[in-house]
Each structure stands twice: as C-alpha cells, then as structure tokens.
The first five atom37 places (N, CA, C, CB, O) and aatype in JSON, in Angstrom:
{
  "aatype": [20, 20, 20, 20, 20, 20, 20, 20, 20, 20, 20, 20, 20, 20, 20, 20, 20, 20, 20, 20, 20, 20, 20, 20, 20, 20, 20, 20, 20, 20, 20, 20, 20, 20, 20, 20, 20, 20, 20, 20, 20, 20, 20, 20, 20, 20, 20, 20, 20, 20, 20, 20, 20, 20, 20, 20, 20, 20, 20, 20, 20, 20, 20, 20, 20, 20, 20, 20, 20, 20, 20, 20, 20, 20, 20, 20, 20, 20, 20, 20, 20, 20, 20, 20, 20, 20, 20, 20, 20, 20, 20, 20, 20, 20, 20, 20, 20, 20, 20],
  "atom_mask": [
    [1, 1, 1, 1, 1],
    [1, 1, 1, 1, 1],
    [1, 1, 1, 1, 1],
    [1, 1, 1, 1, 1],
    [1, 1, 1, 1, 1],
    [1, 1, 1, 1, 1],
    [1, 1, 1, 1, 1],
    [1, 1, 1, 1, 1],
    [1, 1, 1, 1, 1],
    [1, 1, 1, 1, 1],
    [1, 1, 1, 1, 1],
    [1, 1, 1, 1, 1],
    [1, 1, 1, 1, 1],
    [1, 1, 1, 1, 1],
    [1, 1, 1, 1, 1],
    [1, 1, 1, 1, 1],
    [1, 1, 1, 1, 1],
    [1, 1, 1, 1, 1],
    [1, 1, 1, 1, 1],
    [1, 1, 1, 1, 1],
    [1, 1, 1, 1, 1],
    [1, 1, 1, 1, 1],
    [1, 1, 1, 1, 1],
    [1, 1, 1, 1, 1],
    [1, 1, 1, 1, 1],
    [1, 1, 1, 1, 1],
    [1, 1, 1, 1, 1],
    [1, 1, 1, 1, 1],
    [1, 1, 1, 1, 1],
    [1, 1, 1, 1, 1],
    [1, 1, 1, 1, 1],
    [1, 1, 1, 1, 1],
    [1, 1, 1, 1, 1],
    [1, 1, 1, 1, 1],
    [1, 1, 1, 1, 1],
    [1, 1, 1, 1, 1],
    [1, 1, 1, 1, 1],
    [1, 1, 1, 1, 1],
    [1, 1, 1, 1, 1],
    [1, 1, 1, 1, 1],
    [1, 1, 1, 1, 1],
    [1, 1, 1, 1, 1],
    [1, 1, 1, 1, 1],
    [1, 1, 1, 1, 1],
    [1, 1, 1, 1, 1],
    [1, 1, 1, 1, 1],
    [1, 1, 1, 1, 1],
    [1, 1, 1, 1, 1],
    [1, 1, 1, 1, 1],
    [1, 1, 1, 1, 1],
    [1, 1, 1, 1, 1],
    [1, 1, 1, 1, 1],
    [1, 1, 1, 1, 1],
    [1, 1, 1, 1, 1],
    [1, 1, 1, 1, 1],
    [1, 1, 1, 1, 1],
    [1, 1, 1, 1, 1],
    [1, 1, 1, 1, 1],
    [1, 1, 1, 1, 1],
    [1, 1, 1, 1, 1],
    [1, 1, 1, 1, 1],
    [1, 1, 1, 1, 1],
    [1, 1, 1, 1, 1],
    [1, 1, 1, 1, 1],
    [1, 1, 1, 1, 1],
    [1, 1, 1, 1, 1],
    [1, 1, 1, 1, 1],
    [1, 1, 1, 1, 1],
    [1, 1, 1, 1, 1],
    [1, 1, 1, 1, 1],
    [1, 1, 1, 1, 1],
    [1, 1, 1, 1, 1],
    [1, 1, 1, 1, 1],
    [1, 1, 1, 1, 1],
    [1, 1, 1, 1, 1],
    [1, 1, 1, 1, 1],
    [1, 1, 1, 1, 1],
    [1, 1, 1, 1, 1],
    [1, 1, 1, 1, 1],
    [1, 1, 1, 1, 1],
    [1, 1, 1, 1, 1],
    [1, 1, 1, 1, 1],
    [1, 1, 1, 1, 1],
    [1, 1, 1, 1, 1],
    [1, 1, 1, 1, 1],
    [1, 1, 1, 1, 1],
    [1, 1, 1, 1, 1],
    [1, 1, 1, 1, 1],
    [1, 1, 1, 1, 1],
    [1, 1, 1, 1, 1],
    [1, 1, 1, 1, 1],
    [1, 1, 1, 1, 1],
    [1, 1, 1, 1, 1],
    [1, 1, 1, 1, 1],
    [1, 1, 1, 1, 1],
    [1, 1, 1, 1, 1],
    [1, 1, 1, 1, 1],
    [1, 1, 1, 1, 1],
    [1, 1, 1, 1, 1]
  ],
  "atom_positions": [
    [[-163.05, 32.98, -53.99], [-163.7, 31.61, -53.51], [-162.36, 31.2, -53.48], [-164.87, 30.66, -54.48], [-161.54, 30.96, -54.36]],
    [[-162.33, 31.2, -51.78], [-161.31, 30.96, -51.03], [-161.34, 29.53, -51.23], [-161.37, 31.5, -49.64], [-162.05, 28.77, -50.56]],
    [[-160.49, 29.13, -52.23], [-160.19, 26.68, -51.44], [-159.29, 27.0, -50.17], [-158.54, 24.94, -53.02], [-158.33, 27.76, -50.09]],
    [[-160.1, 25.85, -48.76], [-159.1, 25.14, -48.21], [-158.34, 24.55, -48.18], [-159.12, 24.82, -47.89], [-158.13, 23.83, -49.15]],
    [[-157.55, 24.52, -47.17], [-156.54, 22.7, -47.55], [-157.36, 21.98, -47.24], [-155.02, 22.06, -46.64], [-158.33, 21.87, -46.49]],
    [[-156.67, 21.36, -48.11], [-156.87, 19.5, -47.55], [-155.76, 19.41, -46.38], [-156.34, 18.0, -49.07], [-154.66, 19.88, -46.09]],
    [[-156.46, 18.78, -46.02], [-155.23, 17.81, -44.73], [-156.08, 16.05, -44.44], [-155.22, 19.06, -42.42], [-157.17, 15.5, -44.26]],
    [[-154.63, 15.83, -44.56], [-154.17, 14.3, -44.4], [-153.79, 13.99, -43.65], [-153.48, 13.75, -44.99], [-152.81, 14.63, -43.26]],
    [[-154.2, 12.82, -42.89], [-154.3, 12.08, -41.55], [-152.88, 11.42, -42.03], [-155.84, 10.94, -41.19], [-152.55, 11.09, -43.17]],
    [[-152.15, 11.33, -40.82], [-150.93, 10.43, -40.74], [-150.61, 8.93, -41.3], [-150.79, 10.31, -39.49], [-149.51, 8.59, -41.74]],
    [[-151.5, 8.3, -41.23], [-152.09, 7.04, -41.64], [-152.35, 7.2, -43.33], [-153.56, 6.74, -40.71], [-152.01, 6.32, -44.12]],
    [[-152.74, 7.93, -43.58], [-152.56, 8.11, -44.9], [-151.3, 8.4, -45.93], [-153.25, 8.9, -44.99], [-151.08, 7.95, -47.05]],
    [[-150.59, 9.3, -45.12], [-149.41, 10.28, -45.67], [-148.46, 8.15, -45.6], [-148.6, 12.34, -44.0], [-147.92, 7.31, -46.33]],
    [[-148.78, 8.32, -44.6], [-147.38, 7.16, -44.57], [-148.18, 5.7, -45.45], [-146.77, 6.59, -42.35], [-147.51, 4.67, -45.34]],
    [[-148.75, 5.64, -45.8], [-149.43, 4.96, -47.34], [-148.94, 5.52, -48.28], [-150.96, 5.09, -47.67], [-148.33, 4.7, -48.97]],
    [[-148.87, 7.15, -48.91], [-148.21, 7.24, -49.76], [-146.92, 6.87, -49.65], [-148.35, 8.17, -50.11], [-146.3, 6.11, -50.4]],
    [[-146.55, 7.39, -48.73], [-144.61, 7.18, -48.44], [-144.31, 6.01, -48.36], [-143.86, 7.73, -47.04], [-143.16, 5.89, -48.8]],
    [[-144.74, 5.0, -48.02], [-144.34, 3.68, -48.15], [-145.17, 3.17, -50.06], [-145.1, 2.71, -46.43], [-144.53, 2.2, -50.46]],
    [[-145.84, 3.42, -50.69], [-145.99, 3.76, -51.62], [-144.91, 4.1, -53.2], [-146.52, 4.49, -51.06], [-144.86, 3.79, -54.39]],
    [[-143.98, 5.17, -51.87], [-143.37, 5.93, -53.34], [-142.24, 5.02, -52.82], [-143.09, 8.0, -53.63], [-142.14, 4.35, -53.85]],
    [[-141.29, 4.48, -51.96], [-140.41, 4.13, -51.07], [-140.47, 2.69, -52.25], [-140.86, 4.14, -49.18], [-139.38, 2.16, -52.45]],
    [[-141.43, 2.21, -52.83], [-141.45, 0.98, -52.71], [-141.23, 1.25, -54.04], [-142.52, 0.12, -52.08], [-141.25, 0.11, -54.51]],
    [[-141.05, 1.92, -54.89], [-141.13, 2.56, -56.19], [-141.78, 1.92, -57.0], [-140.05, 2.81, -56.76], [-141.48, 2.12, -58.18]],
    [[-142.68, 1.1, -56.76], [-143.66, -0.02, -58.72], [-143.93, 1.55, -59.12], [-146.12, -1.6, -58.55], [-144.37, 1.36, -60.26]],
    [[-143.96, 2.86, -58.96], [-144.8, 3.13, -60.51], [-144.27, 4.4, -59.95], [-146.79, 2.79, -60.98], [-143.98, 4.51, -58.76]],
    [[-144.15, 5.34, -60.79], [-143.56, 6.58, -60.69], [-144.33, 7.91, -59.94], [-143.26, 6.87, -62.05], [-145.49, 7.94, -59.53]],
    [[-143.61, 8.68, -59.92], [-144.26, 9.59, -59.16], [-145.41, 10.62, -59.0], [-143.64, 10.0, -59.04], [-145.79, 11.29, -58.05]],
    [[-145.9, 10.45, -60.55], [-146.97, 11.03, -61.51], [-148.03, 10.35, -61.46], [-146.64, 11.09, -62.86], [-149.18, 10.76, -61.51]],
    [[-147.39, 8.54, -61.31], [-148.9, 7.86, -61.2], [-149.38, 8.02, -60.35], [-149.15, 6.66, -61.27], [-150.57, 8.31, -60.21]],
    [[-147.9, 7.76, -58.84], [-148.99, 7.95, -57.51], [-149.63, 8.88, -57.41], [-148.56, 8.0, -56.29], [-150.73, 8.7, -56.9]],
    [[-149.27, 10.29, -57.84], [-150.06, 11.66, -57.54], [-151.17, 11.59, -57.85], [-149.68, 12.81, -58.11], [-152.06, 11.96, -57.08]],
    [[-151.51, 10.92, -59.51], [-152.78, 10.83, -60.19], [-153.8, 10.25, -59.41], [-152.67, 10.11, -61.38], [-154.88, 10.83, -59.29]],
    [[-153.54, 8.91, -58.74], [-154.03, 7.34, -57.63], [-153.73, 8.26, -56.38], [-152.74, 5.39, -57.68], [-152.89, 7.41, -56.08]],
    [[-153.64, 9.07, -55.52], [-153.57, 9.15, -54.48], [-154.44, 10.83, -54.32], [-152.05, 8.83, -54.09], [-154.72, 11.3, -53.22]],
    [[-154.72, 11.46, -55.5], [-154.8, 12.7, -56.0], [-153.71, 13.74, -54.93], [-156.52, 13.11, -56.02], [-154.15, 14.45, -54.03]],
    [[-152.63, 13.65, -55.19], [-151.58, 14.87, -53.98], [-150.65, 15.19, -55.68], [-150.04, 13.69, -51.9], [-150.44, 14.46, -56.65]],
    [[-150.43, 16.1, -55.48], [-149.25, 16.47, -55.8], [-147.54, 16.17, -55.88], [-149.44, 17.1, -55.37], [-146.95, 16.38, -54.82]],
    [[-146.94, 15.82, -56.73], [-145.94, 15.12, -56.9], [-144.86, 15.59, -55.6], [-145.46, 15.34, -58.43], [-144.42, 14.87, -54.7]],
    [[-144.74, 16.33, -55.72], [-143.51, 17.04, -54.97], [-144.59, 16.81, -53.4], [-142.98, 19.18, -55.68], [-144.2, 16.02, -52.53]],
    [[-145.71, 17.47, -53.25], [-145.94, 16.5, -52.34], [-145.27, 15.21, -51.42], [-146.58, 16.17, -52.87], [-144.66, 15.12, -50.36]],
    [[-145.66, 14.52, -52.23], [-145.62, 12.78, -52.2], [-144.22, 12.87, -51.48], [-145.62, 11.73, -53.99], [-143.97, 12.75, -50.28]],
    [[-143.09, 13.23, -52.93], [-141.85, 13.41, -52.2], [-141.2, 13.53, -50.67], [-141.6, 14.28, -52.64], [-140.38, 12.79, -50.11]],
    [[-142.04, 15.05, -50.07], [-142.03, 15.61, -49.15], [-142.1, 14.76, -48.02], [-142.79, 16.43, -49.27], [-141.11, 14.75, -47.29]],
    [[-143.2, 13.95, -47.68], [-143.88, 12.69, -47.29], [-142.69, 11.86, -47.23], [-145.06, 12.13, -48.31], [-142.55, 11.19, -46.2]],
    [[-141.78, 11.77, -48.17], [-141.32, 10.74, -48.26], [-140.11, 10.43, -47.45], [-141.21, 10.6, -49.39], [-139.57, 9.46, -46.91]],
    [[-139.89, 12.22, -47.68], [-138.34, 12.14, -47.26], [-138.28, 12.47, -45.66], [-137.33, 13.35, -48.18], [-137.35, 12.35, -44.86]],
    [[-139.97, 13.06, -45.44], [-140.25, 13.19, -43.84], [-140.46, 11.41, -43.03], [-142.02, 14.3, -43.67], [-140.22, 11.36, -41.83]],
    [[-140.89, 10.08, -43.77], [-141.12, 9.01, -43.67], [-139.26, 8.38, -43.06], [-141.91, 8.55, -45.18], [-139.01, 7.89, -41.96]],
    [[-138.25, 8.65, -44.22], [-137.26, 8.02, -44.18], [-136.59, 8.8, -43.4], [-136.74, 7.67, -45.28], [-135.54, 8.27, -43.03]],
    [[-136.81, 10.06, -42.89], [-135.76, 10.91, -41.93], [-136.56, 10.32, -40.54], [-135.76, 13.0, -42.16], [-135.75, 9.84, -39.75]],
    [[-137.99, 10.25, -40.06], [-138.43, 9.84, -38.57], [-138.7, 7.81, -37.93], [-140.15, 10.78, -38.51], [-139.26, 7.29, -36.96]],
    [[-137.46, 6.93, -39.91], [-138.24, 5.76, -39.42], [-137.6, 5.5, -38.42], [-138.43, 4.61, -40.23], [-138.3, 4.73, -37.75]],
    [[-136.21, 5.79, -37.68], [-135.73, 5.81, -36.76], [-136.15, 5.44, -35.71], [-135.45, 6.53, -36.72], [-135.64, 4.52, -35.05]],
    [[-137.51, 6.36, -35.26], [-138.17, 6.69, -34.39], [-139.14, 4.88, -33.51], [-139.1, 8.02, -35.26], [-139.37, 4.38, -32.41]],
    [[-139.4, 4.58, -35.28], [-139.59, 3.69, -34.46], [-139.51, 2.33, -33.88], [-140.09, 3.83, -34.5], [-140.46, 1.55, -33.77]],
    [[-137.87, 2.06, -33.42], [-136.78, 1.56, -33.0], [-136.34, 2.35, -31.65], [-135.82, 1.6, -34.12], [-135.67, 1.64, -30.89]],
    [[-136.61, 3.82, -31.15], [-136.44, 4.32, -29.95], [-137.76, 4.3, -29.21], [-135.86, 5.61, -30.06], [-138.25, 5.42, -29.07]],
    [[-138.5, 3.25, -28.69], [-139.18, 2.23, -27.78], [-138.32, 2.43, -26.21], [-139.0, 0.46, -28.55], [-138.91, 2.77, -25.18]],
    [[-136.9, 2.16, -26.27], [-136.1, 2.18, -25.32], [-136.22, 3.63, -24.09], [-134.8, 2.05, -26.12], [-136.23, 3.75, -22.87]],
    [[-136.29, 4.49, -25.25], [-135.78, 6.26, -24.55], [-137.55, 6.73, -23.74], [-135.18, 7.99, -26.57], [-137.7, 7.47, -22.76]],
    [[-138.66, 6.04, -24.52], [-139.78, 6.68, -24.81], [-140.4, 6.14, -22.91], [-140.71, 5.99, -26.59], [-140.82, 6.83, -21.98]],
    [[-140.06, 4.0, -23.07], [-140.65, 4.13, -22.0], [-139.41, 4.2, -20.57], [-141.71, 2.9, -22.05], [-139.68, 3.53, -19.58]],
    [[-138.41, 4.85, -20.58], [-137.16, 5.6, -19.7], [-138.28, 6.31, -19.64], [-135.51, 6.27, -20.23], [-139.19, 5.74, -19.04]],
    [[-138.62, 7.75, -20.22], [-138.98, 8.5, -19.84], [-140.61, 8.43, -19.04], [-138.67, 9.14, -20.77], [-141.13, 9.28, -18.31]],
    [[-141.04, 7.34, -19.41], [-142.48, 7.18, -18.86], [-141.91, 6.67, -17.29], [-143.62, 5.87, -19.87], [-142.48, 7.17, -16.32]],
    [[-141.1, 5.93, -17.11], [-140.85, 4.9, -16.09], [-140.61, 6.16, -14.79], [-139.29, 3.68, -16.54], [-141.12, 6.17, -13.67]],
    [[-139.77, 7.08, -15.36], [-139.39, 8.55, -14.98], [-140.79, 9.49, -14.18], [-138.9, 9.35, -16.6], [-141.1, 9.95, -13.08]],
    [[-141.36, 9.38, -15.74], [-142.54, 10.32, -14.8], [-143.82, 9.55, -14.04], [-143.35, 11.45, -15.91], [-144.77, 10.13, -13.52]],
    [[-143.63, 8.25, -14.09], [-144.19, 7.62, -13.33], [-143.63, 7.69, -12.01], [-144.31, 6.54, -13.79], [-144.02, 8.63, -11.33]],
    [[-142.92, 7.03, -11.57], [-142.03, 7.65, -10.19], [-142.35, 8.89, -9.71], [-140.53, 7.82, -10.43], [-143.25, 9.22, -8.94]],
    [[-141.29, 9.72, -10.41], [-142.5, 11.01, -10.52], [-143.31, 10.88, -9.51], [-143.49, 11.04, -11.83], [-143.05, 10.78, -8.31]],
    [[-144.7, 10.9, -10.28], [-145.94, 10.82, -9.74], [-146.19, 10.26, -8.56], [-146.64, 10.3, -10.48], [-147.08, 10.64, -7.8]],
    [[-144.92, 8.76, -8.21], [-145.78, 8.07, -6.85], [-145.32, 8.95, -5.65], [-145.33, 6.23, -6.48], [-145.84, 9.31, -4.59]],
    [[-144.1, 9.14, -6.29], [-143.5, 9.85, -5.04], [-144.52, 11.16, -4.56], [-141.85, 10.47, -5.47], [-144.34, 11.67, -3.46]],
    [[-145.55, 11.62, -5.43], [-146.29, 13.17, -5.15], [-147.21, 12.45, -4.76], [-146.68, 14.41, -6.35], [-147.32, 12.63, -3.54]],
    [[-148.04, 11.65, -5.16], [-149.09, 10.92, -4.75], [-148.47, 10.34, -3.04], [-149.44, 9.62, -6.06], [-149.28, 10.25, -2.12]],
    [[-147.24, 10.05, -2.86], [-147.12, 9.39, -1.58], [-146.8, 10.49, -0.18], [-145.86, 8.28, -1.82], [-147.02, 10.43, 1.03]],
    [[-146.05, 11.68, -1.26], [-146.12, 12.87, -0.02], [-147.82, 13.7, -0.06], [-144.6, 14.33, -0.43], [-148.26, 14.37, 0.88]],
    [[-148.48, 13.47, -1.23], [-149.96, 13.92, -0.62], [-150.86, 13.1, 0.27], [-150.84, 14.17, -1.71], [-151.73, 13.68, 0.94]],
    [[-150.67, 11.41, 0.34], [-151.04, 11.22, 1.24], [-150.44, 11.07, 2.74], [-151.5, 10.56, 0.85], [-151.0, 10.68, 3.77]],
    [[-149.3, 11.44, 2.55], [-148.74, 11.96, 4.55], [-149.54, 13.27, 5.14], [-146.63, 12.67, 4.7], [-149.98, 13.57, 6.26]],
    [[-149.53, 14.04, 3.63], [-149.94, 15.42, 4.12], [-151.38, 15.19, 4.1], [-149.44, 16.76, 3.19], [-151.75, 15.97, 4.98]],
    [[-152.57, 14.53, 3.6], [-153.44, 14.18, 3.95], [-153.83, 13.19, 5.59], [-153.58, 13.77, 2.84], [-154.96, 13.12, 6.07]],
    [[-152.5, 12.49, 6.2], [-153.1, 12.3, 7.06], [-152.88, 13.42, 8.06], [-152.88, 11.12, 7.39], [-153.86, 13.96, 8.56]],
    [[-151.52, 13.85, 8.4], [-150.97, 14.74, 9.12], [-151.9, 15.99, 9.0], [-149.56, 14.93, 8.71], [-151.48, 16.81, 9.81]],
    [[-153.23, 16.6, 8.2], [-154.58, 17.18, 8.67], [-155.12, 16.55, 9.1], [-155.37, 17.66, 8.02], [-155.89, 17.0, 9.94]],
    [[-155.11, 15.38, 8.9], [-157.11, 14.25, 9.4], [-156.34, 14.49, 10.76], [-157.7, 11.66, 8.72], [-157.14, 14.95, 11.57]],
    [[-155.24, 14.37, 11.25], [-154.63, 14.05, 13.06], [-154.81, 15.67, 13.22], [-152.46, 13.24, 13.46], [-155.34, 15.71, 14.33]],
    [[-154.72, 16.68, 12.89], [-154.05, 18.1, 13.29], [-155.84, 18.51, 13.25], [-152.57, 19.09, 11.9], [-156.04, 19.3, 14.17]],
    [[-156.55, 18.35, 12.83], [-158.19, 18.65, 12.25], [-159.25, 18.15, 13.89], [-158.69, 17.16, 10.36], [-160.18, 18.77, 14.39]],
    [[-158.36, 16.34, 14.54], [-159.28, 15.88, 15.26], [-159.08, 16.67, 16.52], [-159.24, 14.44, 15.34], [-159.99, 16.64, 17.35]],
    [[-157.72, 17.53, 16.82], [-157.49, 17.78, 17.69], [-157.97, 19.02, 18.17], [-156.55, 17.57, 17.69], [-157.8, 19.39, 19.33]],
    [[-158.71, 19.82, 17.07], [-159.15, 21.34, 17.42], [-160.06, 21.81, 18.07], [-159.39, 21.96, 16.59], [-160.52, 22.41, 17.11]],
    [[-160.65, 22.04, 18.78], [-161.84, 22.59, 19.05], [-163.26, 22.0, 18.58], [-161.68, 23.77, 18.6], [-163.66, 22.32, 17.46]],
    [[-163.84, 21.38, 19.19], [-165.26, 21.08, 17.62], [-166.1, 22.64, 18.27], [-166.93, 18.76, 17.83], [-166.72, 23.32, 17.44]],
    [[-166.07, 22.98, 19.31], [-167.55, 24.25, 20.02], [-166.95, 25.29, 19.37], [-167.81, 24.72, 22.13], [-166.96, 26.42, 19.86]],
    [[-166.36, 25.01, 18.2], [-166.35, 26.84, 17.86], [-166.82, 27.36, 17.02], [-165.3, 27.51, 17.62], [-166.72, 27.05, 15.84]],
    [[-167.52, 28.39, 17.53], [-168.73, 29.45, 16.81], [-167.68, 30.46, 17.09], [-170.59, 29.75, 17.61], [-166.66, 30.61, 17.76]],
    [[-168.85, 31.4, 15.78], [-167.57, 32.17, 15.21], [-168.33, 33.24, 15.4], [-166.87, 31.92, 13.64], [-167.9, 34.36, 15.13]]
  ]
}
C-alpha cells in the first residue's frame, strides 16, 4: 500500500521552526509534539533562519511593485490613445457600406 506524503502549511512550518529556535525543548520532544521527524525540524529551522532577512526587504518589493504599476499605467495610457484614434477614424468611414 502506497503511503502519500504529508503536506504542511507554511504557518505550521514557521511555528515549528520558531519553537526549535527558542530551544525550550529538545528536537525529539518537538518531534513528538508536532509529529514530525527531527531532521525535518532541523531543515525548517535552517531555512527559516536563512530567509529571516526577507521580512525586512519590503523596500525592494515596494520598488518592484511601483515600477510594475508605472509600466501598467503607461500601457493604459497608450491603449486609451489608440482607442480614441480608432473612434476618430471609424467616424470618417462611410456608413452605407454594403458587401
């Protein structure tokens, strides 16, 4: 019988990693409490510590979002100009067109 892998939510992983960082309990105690292998807890703790600086990198994300926002506004402006031009041209076309 094939056993399917368990999938853990990021919130749960962060909770376990924080508990491991606090070191109030041993890895084996944490493993029993959260029903996760100690090696997995160690991996989550290491990953959590490596990515901790991302919590303070909001400025970079804001700059990227602002650049994307400006690009989209420029595209909207271009499309509005094209739409207005097409309206103007369509008014100049003959209306009694028969195929």
